[in-house]
N, C-alpha and C positions, 0 to 999 in steps of 0.2 A: 504494500500500500504506500503510495507516495503522498507527500505533504503538498498542499496547494501552494502555488507560487505567489498568490495574492497576499498571503500572510507574511511573506518575508519582507524585510525592510529594503527600501530602494537603495541602490548603490550611490555613494556620494558623487557629486558632479566632478568632472575631471578638472584638475588644476585648483581645487578648493580644499584646503586643509581644515578638517573639522576638529582637530585636536584641542583648539582653544575656544571652541564655542561654549557659551555659558548655558545654553539650553533654555534661555528665558524668552526666546522669540523676538529679540530686538533686531531691528533692521539696520543698526549702526554697523559701520565697518569695524573690523577687529582692532585696527590701530586706534580708533577713537575710543573704543571700550577700554583698551589697555591704558591709554592716557588718562581717561576719566577715573579709572580704578587707581592708578598711580597717584593722581592728585588727591583723591580721598585718603589714601594711605599717608601721604605727606601731611595732609591736614590733621589727621588723627595723631600722628607723631608730634606735630607742632603743638597741638592742644595738650598732649601728654607731657611734653617738655615744659609748657607753661604751668601745668599743674605741679610739676616737680619743682619749678622755680617758686611757685606760690607756697609750697610746703617748706622750702628752705627759708623763704622770707618769714613765714609763720614762726619757725623755730628761732630765727635770729631776732625777731620782734619780741620774743619772750624774754630775751636777755636785755632788752632796752628798758630804761627807767623813764616812764612817762610821768608828767606832773600830776595827773589825776586818774582815778579809776575810770571815769567817763571817757577820757581819751584812750586809755588802754582798751576798753570795750569797743569803742568806735573803730580803732585800728584793726582789732581782731575781727569784728563784723565786716569791715570793708574787705579784708583779705578773703574771708570765708564767702562773702557774696560773689566776689569775682570767680573764685574756684567753683562755687555752685552753678554760676551761670555757664561756665565752660563745660562742666559735666552735663548739665541739663540741656544746654543749647546744642552741643555737638555730639556727645556720646548718646544722648537720648533723642536726638533729632527733633528737638522742640522748636528750633528756629524755622523749620520748614512747615510747621503746623500753626501758623499765626492766626488764621481765622478761627480755628477750633479753640485755641487758647483765649482769644479775645471773647468768644462766646461764653466760655466757662467763667472768665473773670467778670463779665457783665452780669451773668446769672448769679454768681456769688455775691457781687456787690448789691444786686437787687434784693436778694434774700437777707443780707446783712441790714440794709436800710429798712426793710419790712419788719424784721425782728426787733430792731432798736425802736422803730416807730410803735410797735405793739407794746413794748415795755414802757415807753414814755406815755402812751395813751392810757395804759392800765395803772399808771403811777397814782392817779387820784382815786382809784377804785378800791379803797380800803373797806373791809367789812365794817358794819355798824358797830359803834362803841369801841373802836380800836384806834390806835395811834402808832406813829413811827417810833421805833426805839432809837434813842439818841445816845446810848451809853457806848462810847468808844474807848477802847483801851489805848492810852498814848504810847 
């Protein structure tokens, strides 16, 4: 019994090397895909190097004497914010998801404003014969 010839894969076209095809169905040329891939790798290495520099700056900043605790916290938060932006923006690909992020931020802000509004609106709705406690511990 022989196997049907229609079930076999077609032979590759002459003169075309399929050893580097990604299998993703892109119609780009192989050179363009390779250059694009190489630029992404360079970007990730650059971001990784920036994170390493940020870590070194964090360790060195620990040994500096700042005038106040507020300045120390501000410097630490500034460095941490830059590092968090690099991780979230590049490694988590959030820079390319701007519309979705803005939608989530607007929705979060709307819920925040709504909840604060409900709290402020209910502020005067104390039960009958009750009053605010004003005993605060200094």
